[in-house]
N, C-alpha and C positions, 0 to 999 in steps of 0.2 A: 453378202457376208462371206468372207473366207475363213475357212476353219483350219486350224492347225493340223497337219497330217503327221502320223507316226506309223512306222512299220510294225506290224504284229510280230510278237515273239521277242519284244525288247522291253526294257524297263522305261517308263514314262514319268517325267516329273511334271506336275501341274501346280500352279500357283494362284492364290486368291488374296485380295484385300478386302477387309472389312472396314466400312466407313460408316459414321453417323454424322450427319450435317457436313459431309464433305472432308471429315477428319478421321484419319486412321484411328480405329477404336478396337480393342479387344472384346470378344465375346466374354460373358461372365466367367470367371475362373481361368481366364485366358486359354480356354479350350475351345477348338474348332473341330468338327467331325466332317467326314466325307463319305459320299456314296458314289460308285461309278457304276452306271447303268448301260449294259450292252443294248444294240440295236434291237434284240429279240425281247427286251423288257426285263431279262434276268440281271440280277446283280453280280457284277465282278468283285465289287468291294461294297461292303455295307457297314456303315456306322463307325469307321476306322478314326482314330485319333490322328489329327495332323501335327505337324512340327511348326512350332512358332519361330518366326525369324526375326520379328521386331514387333512393336506395337501395331496390331491389325495385319501383320503380314504373316501368311501361313504357306506351307508347301507339303506335298505328299507324293512319294514315288509308289507306282504300281506296276505289276508285271503283267504283260499279255502273253498269251500262248499261241502257238501256230494254229491251234484248232479253234481260237476265238473267231466269232464272226467278223467279217469286214463291215465297215459302215460307220455311222455316226454314234459316238458314246456320249451320253449326258454325265456331265460332272456336277454334283450337287454338294455344295458346301453348306454347312450350318452350324449354329452355335446359339446361345440363348443370352438374352439381354435382360438384367434385373430391372423392372419398372418401378421398383421401390414399394414400400408399405404393403398394403393389401392387394396390390395389382399382380403380384408374382412376376413371372418370367414370360418374354415373348420369344417365339423362335425366330431366328434370323436366317434367311435362306437366299443364297446366291447361286445361281446356275451358269454352267458354260457348256460347251460342246467341243469334241475333237473328232477327227476322222481316223479311223484305223484302215490302213492300205496295205496292199501286198506288192512286193517287188518281184515276186516270181514271174518268170516269163512264160 
């Protein structure tokens, strides 16, 4: 598996597609959220609202700092799906990973 690599100290755009039965579908209320978890387990972003580009398509920009650790960052997207009647809502989770690198010599 090859991870997308980004230099720390920059703004990073991440994207996700939410699908149900292979079809792009919005979470309930057309709201998706994101967490960005650093290699040390701390959250860089927690519960941020993402931007909807179209049905089931979302993106989010976040900033890394030169002091952020290098390594693999977990991108966790989530939303909720209304199961109807008395079943309530089910959390939909999708995960991805990116690598933060340094170009310093």
